[in-house]
N, C-alpha and C positions, 0 to 999 in steps of 0.2 A: 510677557509672552516669550517663548523660546526664540532666541535670536535677537532679542531687544538690546542686548549688551549689558545685562545685569551684572555679570561677573566682571567684565572689563571696567565698566563704570564704577562698580563697587570697589574694585582694587585701586582705582585712581582716587576715589573719594577717601578711601582708607589712608592712602599715602599722604594726601593733602591735609587731612584732618588729624593725622598722627593717631589714628584709632585702629584697632585690629579689625580685620575683615573676617567675618564668619559666613561662609557660604554653606547653606544647609545641604545642598546636593553633595558637596565634597565631604561634609561631615557624615552624611548617610553612607556614602561609598566607603569611607574610611572605617566606619563602625561595622559595616557588613562584609568588608573585604571583597566587595563585588561592585561592578559598575551598575548604574541605574538600569540600563537595558537588561542586564543579567537579573537584577532584582525583579523587574517587570516580568521577564520570561519565566522565572522560577516561582515567584510568589504572587504575581498579579498587581494590578494598580491599587486595589483597595489596601493591600498590605503595605505597599510603598507609601500611600497617602497617610496611613496611620503612623508609620515611622517618621514621616516628614513632619507631622504635627508634634510628635514627641521631641524631635530634635529642635524644632523651632521654639517650643516652650523652654527647653533647656538653654538655648542660645540667648533668648530674650531675658532669661533670668540671670544671666551672667553679667560680666563687666560691660560697660557701654562699648558699642562696636557698630561698624557698618555691617548690616546683615543683608545678604543676597539670598533670595529664596527662588525655588523653581516656580515657573509660571502657574502651576496648578495649586500651589499652597494657598494663594490668595482666594481661591474659590471656596474654601471652607470658612464659614462665618466665625467659627471659634478662633481660627488663625487670625482673621482680620481684627477681632476684638483683642487678642493678645498683643498684636502689633500696636494697636491704638493705645493700649495701656502702657506699653514700654517705650514707644518712640513715635517716629513720623514715617509714614509710608509714601513711597514715590513710585509713580507709574511712568515708565519710559514708553511713551505712546508712539510706536513705530508702525508705519503703514504696511499692509500686507505684502506689497511687492518687495519692499526692502527686507522684511522678515524672511520671505521665501528665498530671496537671493542669498541671504546669510546662512540659511540652514539646509538648502537643497542638496549640497554635496557632503553633508555630515551624516554618517550612518547611525550615530548614537542617540537618535530621537525616537524612543519606543512608540510614542503616540502617532508618529508619522509612518509607521510600518504598515501602510495600507495600500490598496491598489491605486488610490488617488491621493498621494500625500499633500499636494497643494490644496486640493479641495478640502481635505481633512483640516489643514491648517486654517483655511478660510473659515470653516465652520467653528473650529475652536476659538478663533479670535472673535468671531461674531457672538458666540455664546459667552465668552469671558469678558468682553469689553464693558458691559454694564457693571460688572463687579470691579474690574480694574478702575473704572471711573470713580469708585468710592475712595480711592487713595487720597491722602491729604494733599498731595502735590502731583500734578500731571506735567510732565516735561515732553513736549513734542520732539521727535527725533526724525530727521530726514535722511535721504540716501547719502548726501555728501557730508553729513556730520561726523566728525571724528570723536573718539573717546574723550579727548580733551574738551572739545566743544560741548559735548553733552554733560560732562562733569561740571564745567563752568556754569551751565544753565541750571543744573541741580543745585549747585552752591548758591547761585543768585536767588533761586526760589526759596532755599532755606533761610538765607539772610532776610528776605522779605517777610516770610511767614513764621519762621521759628529762629530768630537770631540768637536766642539763648543756647541753642544747640551748638553754635559755632564758637562759643566762649571757651577759652582754655581751661 
């Protein structure tokens, strides 16, 4: 979910695992030479989601990496299947109040450009949580958890469930 820390935790995992980080949102922005809010405004969400799936497929077909996706990418069953074939999925399960605290002052969230952004976020999380729960690993994240705390919990979960991924 937006604000969960996917990019920050992904960057720290990348550093610790000595693996490249591939952030699909950054890849989309680079390819389009536009920000995600600009893409949403000009071309709409459906266009963005199609590009997101294309970029995800390309990234997953490349060299092994830590991949960070936007929160909506996981909602597409084809994207979930592609991730399952290529690697291990992790849900950073962050409670709504923490998510809201993290994103409320950031204007670059096109899905929250509504008259009631907190209510929109609450509805998005409620609608997405059942799909997010399909991830291979769920890591709970609390208000006081640092990027390092969360990264260490992700690494512990990987060691427990997929130790082969951590071999050099």
